[in-house]
N, C-alpha and C positions, 0 to 999 in steps of 0.2 A: 664673682657675680653669679647669681643663680641662673642656670640655663633654662629658658622657657621653651616648651615644646610647641608643636604646631597646632594643638587643639585650642580653640577659643570658643566662647559663647558670645554671640553678638546680639545685643538688644538695642533697638532703635530708640534714640532720644533726640530731642531738638533743643537748640539754644544751649546756654552755658549755666542755667540754673541747676541747683543741686537736684539730681534725679534719684538719689537714694543708693545706698551701698547694695551691691548685688549679693544675693545669698548663694548663688551657684558659681562654682569655680573660685579662683583667687585673683584679685586685682594685680595688675602688673606692678612690680617693684623695680625701681631704677636705683642702683647703688652709686654713691659718691664717696669713695674712700678718701682719707685725708691726703693721700698723694695726688688726688684730683684737684683739690682746692688749696693745697699747700698751706695747711694750718694745723691747729691742734685736733686731737681725736674727738673731744667732747664739745657738744653744743647745748647750752643751758636754756636758751630762749630763742624763739623764732617769731618773726612778724613779716607781713607783706606790706609793701609801700603802695601809695596811691598810684604809682606808675607801674605797678605789677612786679617790681623788683622784690626779691626775697632777701631778708636780712637775718643773720644768725649771730647770737652771742656765743662766741667760741672761746676756748681756752686761751687762744693767743691774740684774738682780734675780733672786730666786727667783720663778718663776711657779707659781701654783696654778690648776688647771683642774678644775672639777667636772662638765664636760660641757656647761655652759651659760655660766657666768661665769668670767672670768679675774681673778685677784688677784695683785698684785705686792708682793714684800717685799725691798727692797734691803738690802744689807749696810751696817752703819754707816759703813764707810770708802768707800762708793760704788764699790767695785772690781768688776771683771768676776767674775761667779760662774762658777767652772769645774766645780764638782762639787756633787752633791746626793744625799742618801740619806734616805729616809723610813723611820723605824724603827717597829716594831710598837707602841711605847708612845706614838706620836703626835708624837714629836720629828722635826723636819725639819732634818737636818744640812746645812750648806752651807759651801763653802770658796771663798775668793777670794785676792787678793794680800795676803800677810802677815796674813791674818785667817781664822778659822774658828770655828764654834760651831753653835748650833742654835736654831731657831724653835720656840716652843710657845705655845699659846693660854693666856691668863690667865683668871681667874675670870669675866671679862666677855666672853670669846670673841674678844678681840683678840690678834693674833699679836705676840709679843715675842721679841726676839733675846737669847740668852745667850752671850756670847763665851767661848771656851775657850782661844784662843791666848795669852791673857794669863797663863795658868797655866804656860806653858813657861818653863824657865830662860832668862834674858836672852840667852845666847849662841845660842840656837836660834830666836829670834823673827824673824830675817831669812831666811825659808824660801821666799820667792817665792810662786808660785801653788800652791794645793792642787788637784791634778788628779783625785784619786780618793778616795772614802770607802768603807770596807768594814766590815761587822760580822763580826768573827772571834771565835768563841766568846763570851766575856764582855767582849770589848774592841771598841773602835771605832778603826780605823786610818785615819789621814789621810796621803796620799802627796803629797809635793811633789817638785820636781826634786832637792832636796838631801838629803831625809831622810824617814823614816817617823816619824810621831808617834802613839804608841800610848796610848790612853786606857783605863785599866782601874782599877776601884775608885777613881775620882776622882783618879787620879794619872797622870802622863805618863812614858813611857819613849821615848827618841829613839834611832833607829838611823840613822846617817849613811850616805849613798850612797858606794860605792867611787869612783864618778865622778859620773855624773848619771843619776837615774832618769827615763827618758823616758816609758815606759809601764808600766802594771802591770795584772795580771789576776787575778781570784779565781776559780779553776776547781777543781772537785772538792775543796772545802774546803782548797785550798792557794793561797797568795799567790805569784804569779810576778812578777818585776820585770825589766825590760829596762834594763840599764846599758850604755851605749855602750862603756865600757872593759872592764867585767868580763863582759859577755855576759848570758845569760839565767840569772837566779838564782831560787832557791826560798827563801822565808823560813820557818823552822821554829818561829818564836815567840821565838827568842833571837838567832839570827844568820842570815846569808844564805849559801847554798851554791850553787855553780855546778850547773846541771842537767847531769848526765853526758851526753856525746855531742852537745852543742850548741856545741862550741867554734867551729865555722865561722860561727856567728851573731854572734860578737863583732865589733863595729864596724858592725853593721847595726841599724836601727830595726825592732822587732817591733811591728806595728800592730794585730794581733789574735791572740788565742790562745783556742781553744775545745776542749772535750772532744769527741773522736770516739767515746767509749765504749771499754770494754775497756782502760782505762788508757792510751789513746793520745790524742795532742793534734794539733790542726790549727793551724798558724801561718802568718801572712802577714807578709812583710817589705816594706820600702819599695822595695828595688831588687834583691832576690835571689829573688823568686818566692814560692811557697807550699811548705810543708813538712809532712810527717807525722812525728810523733815517737812511736816505739813501741819498747818493750824497750831503752831507752837508745840508740836509733839514730835518726838523722835522715835522711829520704829526701825527694826531690822529690815533691810531690803533683801529678802530671801527669794531668789529667782533661780532659773535654770543655770545662769552663768555665775552665780555667787561663789560657788566652790572654786571654780577655775580662777576667778579674780582674786580670791583670798590667797590661794596657794601660789599664784604668780606674782604677788606683791606689787600692787598698783603704786606707781610713782607720780603719774600725772594723768589728767583727764581733760577731755575737750568735747563739748556738745557740737556735733557736726551737722545736725539738722534738727528740726522740731521733734523728731522721734528717734534719733540715733546718737549714740554716745561712744566715743573712742577712749580707751584706757591704754596708757603706756605703762608697761610693767618692768620690773627689775629682772625677772627670771624668764619671762615667756613671751616677749615681744608685744605685739599689738592685738588688743581684743576689742571688737566692736559689737555692741548690743543694741537692741531696741528698747523702747520705754518699758516693756514688760520684762526686761532682763533676759530675753532670748538671744542666743548667740547668733550673730550674722556672719562675722568673719573672725578668724584667728590666724594672724600672720606672724610667723616667727622665722628663725634662721633656716628652718626646714623648707620654708616657702618663699625664701628670697631675701630676707633681711640680712644685713651684715653682722648684726649683733642683736642679742635678745634683750638688752637693757635700753629702754627709751627714757631719755631725760627731758624731752620737750616735744611739742607738737604744734602745728599751725596749718590751717587751710590756706590755699592760695586763691587767686582771683577766679580760678576755674573750678573750685570746689574739690580739688585734690589735696592730699595730705602730705606734709613734710614732717619728717621725724629726725630729731636730733638724738643721736645714739651715743652710747658710751665709747664707741669707736666708729666714726663716720657719720654720714648723713644719707638718709634714704627718702625716696619720693614714691608714694603709693597712689596709684591712679584709681581712687575709690569712686570717682564720678565719671569714669570712662564707661562706654557701653560694652567694652570688652573685658572678659575675665578669662583666666587660663587654668588649664589642668597640667600637672607636671608629673615627674617621676614619684613625687610624694604620694600621688593618687594611684600609683601602680601603672602609670601610662608611659609609654615610650613614644618615639616619633610617630606622628599621626597623619593619616591619609584620607579618612572618611569618618563621618559622624551622622547619626540619625536618631530621632526619637520615635519610638514605635511601641504601642500598647503599654504605656506607662514605664517603659524602660528606655534608657539612653545607651546607645551602642557607639563604641569607638573602634575604628579599624586602624591598627597600628602595624609596625614592622614585626611585632611579636604575636599578633593574633587579634581576635575580636574580644573586646572587654565590654562589660556592661555594668550598669548601676540602676538603682531605682530612681526615677525622675522625681518622685515625690519626696524621697529621702534627701536628695540633693538640695531641694528647695528649702529644707529646714535650716540650711546655713552652716557656717563654721569651716567649710572647705576641707574637712578632714576625711571625707569619704574615700574608701579604698575600692577601686574597680576590680572586678573578678573576671578571669579569663573563661571564655566558653570552651569547654573541652573539645579537642579535635580541630580547633582553628589555629593552632600554633603556626607561626610563620607570617610572611608578608601579605597584608590585606591591601587591596587596591580600591575597592568600592563597596558601599552599602547603599542599597536602593530599595524603596518600598514600591511595589507595583501591584495594584489591585489587592491591597491588604497583605501581601506576602513580602517578607524581607529577604532580598537576595544579597549574596556576598561574593564579590570577585576576589579571588585569592591566587597566590602563586601556585598552589597545589591543584587548583581547579575552581569550581563554582559550588556554592552552598546555598541552601535555604535555612534560615534561622527562625526557629519558633521558640519564643521565650528565651531560655538559657541553653537550648540544645541546637546543634547544627547538623544538617544532613547533607552529605556530598551528593550533588546531582550530576556532576560532570567531572571526570578526572583529566580532562584536557588541560594541560598546564597553562597557567597564566590567564585567569579570568579577569579581564579588564572592566567590562561594563555590560549593561543590559538595557534594551529598549523594546517597548511593545510595538507591534506592527499596527499601523493606522486602521486597518480594516478587519483584523482578526484579534479580538481580545484574548484569545486562548493561545496565541503564538508570540514568543519573544525571540529576539535575536541577541546573542551575546558575542562580544568581541574578546578575542584572546591574543596571546603572543603571536600566533601564526595562522589563525583560522577565524571563521565565523561559525557560530553554533546556533542551531534552531532548537528552542525549547517549546514544549507543547503541554497544555493542561489537559489531562485525561482523567476522567473520573474525579474531578475536583482537585487533582494533584499535579503539580508541575514536574516534568521529567525531561531528560535528555531525549531529543528526537533524531538529530542528524548533524553531521558536520556539513556546512554549506559548501557545495561543490563549486569550484571555479575561482576561488580567491584564497590566497595563502600569505597575506601580509598581516603585520601587527595592526590591531584595530582598537586602540585605547579609547578614542572619542568617536561616537557614532550617533546618528540621529536620522529619522525619516522626515522628508518634507511632503511626501504623499505616498499612497500605497505602492509598495515594491521599489521605491526610490530611496536608497540608503546612502547617506554621506559618511565618509570615514576620513579622519585626520590622522595621518601617520606621523610619528615622532620625528622622522628625518627626511622623508621622501616627498611630502606634500599632501595633496588631497585627492581622494577617489570619490566618484559617484557611481554606485552600482545599481543596475536594474535587475531585480530578482524575479524569479518565475512565480506562478500563481501559488505554489505550495511553499514558497520561501525556503527551499532547500538547494537552490542552484542559482548561479549568476548567469544572466542572459547577456549582459553587456556591461563593460566597465569604461568609464572616462577618467582620465588622469589630468590633474591640474598642478602647475608649479609656478615658479616666478615668472615664467613666460606668459602666464595668464593673469598678470598683475597681482599675484599673491606677493606679499612683502618678503617672505622667506619660504624655504622648503622645510625648515626645522622649527621645532617648538611652537607649532601652530596648535591652538586648542579649538574645540568645536562645541557649541551649545545650540540648543533649539530655543528660538525666541519667536513667539506668535506663530509657531508651526513652521518656521523657516530656519535654515542653518545660519549661524553667526560665527565667524572665525575671528579669533583674537591673536594679535601679534604685537609685541611691544606696547605702545600706547594707543593703538587704534583697533577698531572693530570693523570687520568687513562683511558685506552681504554679497550673495551671488546674484548677478543680473542675468535672468533667464533669457531675455531677448538677445543680449549681446554675448552670452556665454562667457562671461568674464566676472571679475571681482572688483567691487567698489567700496571705498571707505564709507561707513555709515556715520556721518558727522553728528547727527542728532543723538544716536545711541551712545556714541563715544563720549559726547559732552555730558550726557546724563550720568554716566558711570565713571567719569574722570574725577 
């Protein structure tokens, strides 16, 4: 399984409606190897049930997944399951080699199989694999290489293929069939008619067919590129992503929103484009997939994408507000991130890395971040104060301007920075063993002094009023310091621990909220009560952030 790092981009959305695939970062990929679901490596079709269950047509069985448990239901003939359709009435239709039917739970909750192929006339029973199953009006249509088998009102009608049905697609309430001899056909419920203007597709495999809206279609072929079909005319779909799609060999396609399209490829994983053919995401084995060959795709009830692979099943959270950066982007373990002056910066255990924010928004997720020279090593913080970007680093403290870093303090272990409430030209920095005063002189920030009278680690710091500085120590508890007028000396120090109703002395974090210190530990947030000189749980804020 691909290891994701600590960097993520969070974009707020509400509800479960599809919010659009993010162009920045990579959606999270969850791997399900066949050892997890205890069945075959390949899954040829995927569908979501009315109850939210996911169903997979697998080499060995129909797989059912409820988010926690996998269950398997083989066909009676033990054939490869090529197609699955979960109907609203709870039936799970499945098709294999010379057999098809549906699974349904009996009165005891046990899944039973009810064969349907035995109701076909004898001469139509050698139909090979059932590759697709569609609900069309009041009928269920089963498509094999040789024929359509239409079940309506408990009886079958069979439509034979002019040649061989290789692929079929149900788009905009119409059933399209790719016959290698007859070309692209449309089934009107009684017979199949050639789709006008698509004669040049005869002899080619059509691997995906999706609606582009406004009665236009998007088609991909095995060896002849991508096409747009509109007003009975076929034209090449030449877009920024066309070259990548051609060389990656598209095998399946899925319209995932009004303006976004997912392509599963043989050679290069998942490719997602917008209506203009601009690349939004490209997710392959380098970015978390188990395998680069995608055989099937389906959205779940949350708008996220399931992939049936040549080896395993993957879940891609394309509708999540979170995306990730990884070692593929030249990033290691992360501790800080900030966007400043059209650049995005990441503080890692290897240094400060940057990228163009504008370039990242173009999509694709392939951007490589570059190291800012001189920042090699552990970075603890990145903070913009009055338009200046400060970096807390194991080697000291830096100011970063564009792609350059200037060391302003070589005192080891720059943790954090905070501006004093009453002097905009003075900062206090926390380090491994000291507090440091920085001052802006002549428009430039520079080291001023080590604050006298305090020599503890100061990772989390904030002011609640002039000269009153709060510090959370990683192991010892909390300090409140009173600093002198020039902010270079401690006049008085108060120490707080579990005896003062703090939950712990260790792993307390400190942030400023509405100008007051807020301490977090475990599942609770704490405020300081000035009148009682003690700490109390902030129930309202804890509930808001829980």
